C-alpha positions in Angstrom: -31.5 -72.4 -31.8 -28.6 -73.5 -29.6 -25.9 -70.9 -28.6 -22.8 -72.8 -29.4 -19.3 -72.3 -27.9 -16.7 -70.6 -30.0 -13.1 -72.0 -30.0 -10.6 -70.2 -27.9 -7.1 -69.0 -28.7 -4.0 -71.1 -29.2 -3.0 -73.7 -26.6 0.1 -71.9 -25.2 2.8 -73.5 -23.2 2.5 -76.8 -21.4 4.6 -78.7 -19.0 7.1 -81.0 -20.7 7.7 -84.6 -19.8 5.7 -87.7 -19.1 4.9 -90.3 -16.5 5.5 -94.0 -16.4 9.0 -94.6 -17.8 8.6 -93.9 -21.5 10.4 -95.7 -24.3 10.1 -92.7 -26.6 11.8 -89.8 -24.8 9.6 -86.8 -24.0 6.3 -88.3 -25.3 5.2 -90.6 -22.5 4.6 -93.3 -25.0 6.0 -96.8 -25.4 6.4 -98.8 -28.6 5.4 -102.1 -27.0 1.8 -102.1 -28.3 -1.5 -100.2 -28.4 -2.3 -98.3 -25.2 -4.7 -95.8 -23.6 -3.2 -92.3 -22.9 -4.6 -89.6 -20.7 -3.9 -86.0 -21.8 -2.5 -83.8 -19.1 -1.1 -81.0 -21.3 -4.1 -78.7 -21.3 -4.5 -77.4 -17.8 -6.6 -80.3 -16.5 -7.8 -79.7 -13.0 -8.2 -83.4 -12.1 -5.6 -86.1 -12.6 -5.8 -89.8 -13.1 -2.6 -90.2 -11.2 -4.0 -88.8 -7.9 -6.6 -89.9 -5.4 -9.1 -87.5 -3.9 -12.7 -86.7 -4.8 -12.0 -84.4 -7.8 -9.5 -86.7 -9.5 -9.8 -89.6 -11.9 -7.7 -92.4 -10.2 -10.7 -94.7 -10.0 -11.4 -94.2 -13.7 -7.7 -94.9 -14.3 -8.2 -98.2 -12.5 -11.3 -98.9 -14.6 -9.2 -98.5 -17.7 -6.6 -100.9 -16.3 -9.3 -103.4 -15.4 -10.6 -103.6 -19.0 -7.1 -104.6 -20.1 -5.7 -101.2 -20.9 -2.0 -100.3 -20.9 -2.3 -96.8 -19.5 0.0 -93.8 -19.6 -0.1 -90.0 -19.1 1.0 -87.4 -21.7 2.2 -84.0 -20.6 3.4 -82.7 -23.9 1.6 -81.0 -26.8 -0.4 -83.5 -28.9 1.4 -84.5 -32.1 1.6 -87.4 -34.5 4.6 -88.6 -32.6 2.7 -88.5 -29.3 -0.1 -90.5 -30.8 2.0 -93.2 -32.3 1.1 -96.6 -30.9 -1.9 -95.2 -29.0 -5.3 -97.0 -29.2 -7.4 -94.5 -27.1 -6.6 -90.9 -26.2 -8.6 -89.5 -23.3 -9.1 -85.8 -22.7 -10.7 -85.2 -19.3 -11.4 -81.7 -18.0 -9.2 -79.7 -20.4 -9.0 -76.0 -19.4 -6.6 -74.8 -22.2 -7.6 -75.0 -25.9 -6.0 -77.2 -28.5 -3.9 -75.6 -31.2 -4.7 -76.1 -34.9 -1.8 -78.5 -35.2 -3.1 -80.5 -32.3 -6.6 -80.7 -33.7 -5.2 -81.9 -37.0 -3.0 -84.5 -35.3 -6.0 -85.9 -33.4 -8.2 -85.9 -36.5 -5.6 -87.9 -38.4 -5.3 -90.2 -35.4 -9.0 -91.0 -35.3 -9.4 -91.3 -39.1 -6.6 -93.9 -39.1 -8.2 -96.0 -36.4 -7.6 -94.3 -33.1 -10.3 -93.7 -30.4 -11.0 -90.3 -28.8 -12.8 -89.8 -25.5 -13.6 -86.3 -24.4 -15.0 -85.4 -21.0 -16.0 -81.7 -20.9 -15.4 -79.5 -17.9 -15.3 -76.2 -19.9 -16.7 -76.1 -23.4 -14.5 -73.5 -24.9 -11.2 -75.4 -24.8 -12.6 -78.5 -26.6 -15.1 -76.8 -28.9 -13.0 -76.7 -32.0 -11.8 -80.3 -31.5 -15.3 -81.8 -31.0 -16.7 -79.7 -33.9 -14.2 -81.3 -36.2 -16.1 -84.6 -35.6 -19.6 -83.1 -36.0 -20.2 -82.8 -32.2 -20.8 -79.2 -31.1 -20.6 -78.3 -27.4 -22.8 -75.4 -26.2 -21.6 -72.5 -24.2 -24.5 -72.8 -21.7 -25.3 -75.2 -18.9 -28.3 -77.4 -18.9 -30.9 -77.4 -16.1 -33.5 -80.1 -15.5 -37.0 -80.0 -14.0 -37.0 -83.7 -13.1 -34.6 -86.1 -11.6 -32.8 -83.4 -9.7 -30.0 -84.3 -7.2 -30.1 -82.5 -3.9 -32.8 -80.1 -5.2 -30.4 -78.4 -7.6 -31.7 -78.1 -11.2 -28.1 -78.1 -12.5 -27.4 -81.6 -11.0 -29.6 -84.4 -12.3 -30.0 -87.9 -13.5 -30.1 -88.7 -17.2 -32.2 -91.7 -18.0 -33.1 -91.4 -21.7 -30.8 -93.5 -23.9 -30.6 -94.3 -27.6 -29.7 -98.0 -28.2 -26.0 -98.2 -28.7 -23.1 -100.3 -27.2 -22.2 -97.3 -25.1 -25.6 -97.2 -23.5 -26.1 -101.0 -23.0 -27.5 -101.8 -19.6 -27.7 -98.2 -18.4 -30.6 -97.1 -16.2 -29.4 -93.7 -15.4 -26.2 -91.6 -15.0 -25.6 -88.6 -12.8 -24.3 -85.2 -14.1 -23.3 -82.1 -12.2 -23.2 -79.1 -14.5 -23.5 -80.5 -18.0 -23.2 -78.6 -21.2 -25.4 -79.5 -24.2 -24.0 -81.5 -27.2 -25.5 -81.1 -30.6 -24.9 -84.0 -32.9 -24.3 -83.1 -36.5 -23.1 -84.9 -39.7 -22.8 -88.6 -38.8 -22.7 -88.2 -35.1 -25.6 -89.1 -32.8 -26.7 -88.1 -29.3 -27.2 -91.3 -27.3 -28.0 -89.8 -23.9 -30.5 -86.9 -23.6 -32.3 -85.0 -21.0 -36.1 -84.9 -20.6 -38.0 -82.6 -22.8 -38.5 -80.3 -19.9 -34.9 -79.3 -19.5 -33.9 -75.7 -20.2 -30.8 -73.9 -21.3 -29.4 -71.2 -18.9 -28.5 -68.8 -21.7 -28.1 -65.8 -19.5 -26.3 -67.7 -16.8 -28.5 -66.5 -13.9 -29.5 -70.1 -12.8 -33.1 -69.1 -13.3 -35.4 -70.0 -16.2 -36.4 -66.9 -18.1 -38.3 -66.3 -21.3 -35.1 -66.4 -23.4 -34.1 -69.8 -22.0 -35.3 -72.6 -24.4 -37.0 -75.7 -23.0 -36.3 -78.9 -24.9 -34.4 -82.2 -24.7 -30.6 -81.7 -24.9 -27.9 -84.2 -25.7 -25.4 -85.1 -22.9 -23.4 -87.9 -24.6 -22.7 -88.1 -28.3 -20.8 -90.6 -30.4 -19.5 -90.9 -33.9 -17.4 -93.1 -36.1 -14.9 -91.2 -38.3 -12.8 -93.1 -40.8 -11.6 -96.2 -39.0 -11.8 -94.6 -35.5 -14.4 -93.8 -32.9 -15.3 -90.7 -30.8 -17.2 -90.2 -27.6 -18.0 -86.9 -26.0 -19.6 -86.7 -22.6 -20.7 -83.1 -21.9 -19.7 -83.2 -18.2 -16.6 -84.6 -16.6 -18.3 -85.1 -13.2 -19.6 -88.7 -13.8 -16.0 -89.9 -14.0 -14.6 -88.1 -11.0 -13.7 -90.3 -8.0 -16.6 -88.9 -5.9 -19.2 -89.8 -8.6 -17.9 -92.8 -10.5 -19.8 -95.2 -8.1 -23.1 -93.3 -8.5 -26.0 -94.6 -10.6 -24.5 -96.3 -13.7 -21.6 -94.0 -14.2 -19.0 -96.8 -13.9 -21.0 -98.9 -16.4 -21.0 -96.0 -18.8 -17.2 -95.9 -18.5 -16.8 -99.6 -19.0 -19.1 -99.5 -22.0 -17.1 -96.8 -23.7 -13.8 -98.6 -23.1 -15.3 -101.8 -24.4 -16.7 -100.1 -27.5 -13.2 -98.8 -28.2 -11.7 -102.3 -28.3 
């Protein structure tokens, strides 16, 4: 039985404005065609607009290299914000999404939009991902094999289900991944070994109450005319890790699947 995260309270206030000379005032969006937009309105720690090891500027460049027209949104998510958007990326959100925001994103996906969620904290995105049949746990995964630097919380994932997102992947690296549970029509396409364990009591030590099993790390689904990808750790896409293992290939595969 997985201990699943509970959604948090309302989103609260966010910084207003946008980056990259918007055509629609206050939204950060242009009416010149489909585009990819990074969400920066939910307390994100890393930014695609900044360099440095804990930011996403290299991932931003990867989006551009796949033909994306990329912008950043600093306002609450609404139908107006999502107008003209092909892909909405939520990387490392630390503040939860309001019911209105979840509704807007669900409508966006059902009508053909793509949603990509990179999880840093499970609580802020739990209600959103649950809406698409992808539950994010409130415990971290530890591995007994493929450890990085001798730390059971940092490890390589090399078990993949055949899917366009996993095409050509040998392994990806994660640094503190939550578990994803695929329900409804979603599927987990990257999973740990069967010897991984859930740190239920958060003591970084395997105890009798910590289940041992395979856990999902990447899950996907198609909802209506749109697509959703949830990666249970934002670390593979940080500047310091994007060049490791096949992390960049994973990013490229996701972006190409969204086309």
